[in-house]
C-alpha positions in Angstrom: -96.8 -93.9 71.2 -97.7 -97.4 70.2 -95.3 -100.1 71.3 -94.7 -102.9 68.6 -93.7 -106.9 69.1 -93.6 -109.8 66.5 -95.7 -112.6 67.4 -94.6 -115.8 65.5 -97.0 -118.4 64.9 -95.9 -121.4 62.6 -93.4 -119.8 60.9 -95.2 -116.6 60.3 -94.3 -113.5 61.7 -97.3 -111.4 62.8 -96.6 -107.7 64.2 -98.4 -106.3 67.4 -99.1 -102.8 68.1 -99.8 -101.9 71.9 -102.3 -99.1 71.8 -104.0 -97.4 74.8 -103.2 -100.8 76.7 -104.8 -102.8 73.6 -103.4 -105.3 71.3 -103.8 -104.9 67.8 -102.7 -107.9 65.3 -101.5 -107.3 61.4 -104.3 -108.8 59.7 -102.2 -108.2 56.6 -99.6 -110.3 58.1 -101.9 -113.0 59.3 -103.4 -112.8 55.4 -100.1 -113.6 53.9 -100.1 -116.9 54.6 -103.1 -117.5 51.9 -101.6 -114.7 49.5 -98.2 -113.3 50.1 -97.9 -111.4 46.6 -101.2 -109.5 47.9 -102.7 -110.0 51.2 -104.6 -106.7 51.2 -106.9 -108.5 48.9 -107.4 -110.9 51.6 -108.5 -108.5 54.0 -110.6 -106.7 51.6 -112.4 -109.9 50.5 -113.1 -110.5 54.5 -114.7 -106.8 54.9 -116.8 -107.4 51.7 -118.7 -110.1 54.1 -121.8 -109.4 55.6 -121.2 -111.6 58.8 -117.8 -109.6 58.8 -119.8 -106.5 58.8 -122.5 -107.4 61.8 -119.4 -109.0 63.9 -117.4 -105.4 63.3 -120.7 -103.5 64.1 -121.5 -105.9 67.6 -117.8 -105.6 68.3 -117.9 -101.7 68.2 -121.5 -101.3 69.9 -119.8 -103.3 72.9 -116.4 -101.4 73.0 -116.9 -97.7 71.5 -119.3 -95.3 72.7 -119.1 -93.1 70.0 -119.5 -95.4 67.5 -121.8 -94.4 64.6 -124.9 -96.6 64.6 -126.9 -95.1 61.6 -123.8 -95.6 59.4 -123.1 -98.9 60.8 -126.7 -99.6 59.6 -126.2 -97.8 55.8 -123.2 -100.3 55.6 -124.9 -103.4 56.8 -127.4 -102.8 54.5 -125.3 -102.9 51.4 -122.8 -105.6 52.8 -123.3 -109.1 51.1 -124.3 -107.5 47.4 -122.3 -107.6 44.5 -121.7 -103.7 44.4 -121.0 -103.7 48.2 -117.0 -102.8 48.7 -115.2 -101.2 52.3 -111.4 -100.2 53.0 -110.6 -99.8 56.5 -110.3 -96.2 55.9 -114.4 -96.0 55.0 -115.4 -98.1 57.7 -113.2 -96.1 60.4 -114.2 -92.4 58.8 -117.8 -93.5 58.2 -118.7 -94.8 61.6 -116.2 -93.8 63.9 -114.9 -97.6 64.1 -111.9 -98.2 67.0 -111.3 -101.7 66.4 -109.7 -101.5 63.2 -106.8 -99.0 62.1 -104.3 -98.7 59.3 -100.9 -98.0 59.2 -98.9 -96.5 56.6 -95.6 -97.9 55.5 -94.0 -100.3 53.4 -92.5 -102.3 55.8 -94.8 -102.9 59.3 -97.9 -100.9 57.3 -101.1 -102.6 57.1 -104.3 -103.0 58.3 -104.3 -103.9 62.5 -107.4 -104.8 64.5 -108.1 -105.5 68.2 -107.2 -108.8 69.4 -111.1 -110.1 69.5 -111.5 -109.2 65.7 -108.1 -110.9 64.7 -109.0 -114.1 66.7 -112.7 -114.1 64.4 -110.6 -113.4 61.1 -108.3 -116.1 62.1 -111.1 -118.5 62.4 -110.8 -118.8 58.3 -107.3 -119.8 58.7 -106.1 -123.4 59.0 -107.1 -125.3 62.2 -103.8 -125.9 63.8 -102.8 -122.3 62.7 -105.8 -120.9 64.7 -104.9 -122.8 67.5 -101.1 -121.7 67.9 -102.4 -118.3 66.9 -104.8 -118.3 70.2 -102.2 -119.9 72.6 -99.6 -117.2 71.0 -101.7 -114.3 71.7 -102.5 -115.5 75.4 -98.9 -115.4 75.7 -98.6 -111.9 74.1 -101.2 -110.7 76.6 -99.0 -111.8 79.9 -96.0 -110.3 77.9 -97.6 -106.9 77.6 -99.2 -107.1 80.9 -102.7 -107.1 80.1 -105.1 -107.5 83.3 -107.3 -110.6 82.7 
């Protein structure tokens, strides 16, 4: 069972799951800073970007021995076009990705990503939030007892 905690960054509560000794941060919670009514649209738009797909693929190649490279190449070739859309479920099912997860539920549900991917998503956030998020993430890592 995943351990859950809350990380507060500049008055934004971000759910953090620890699963298999890895931190997964809620992109949904981070996206609420931009669009409180529809944070999923922020996450979905981020997933449509070719740079995002290339980053996710690189991360999976480095961290996931069962990542499906053939499916990844197909997704990467479509990414960035007007007709391209991608859900977290489609990404994980087609490629065997482990860096993104969805959790059902009205409260506490949403899209969760490995801490490395959360930092990449955070690059699009305002500078002060980005700096605070990075510092808090380091503190959370120590709290969860992750080895350096």
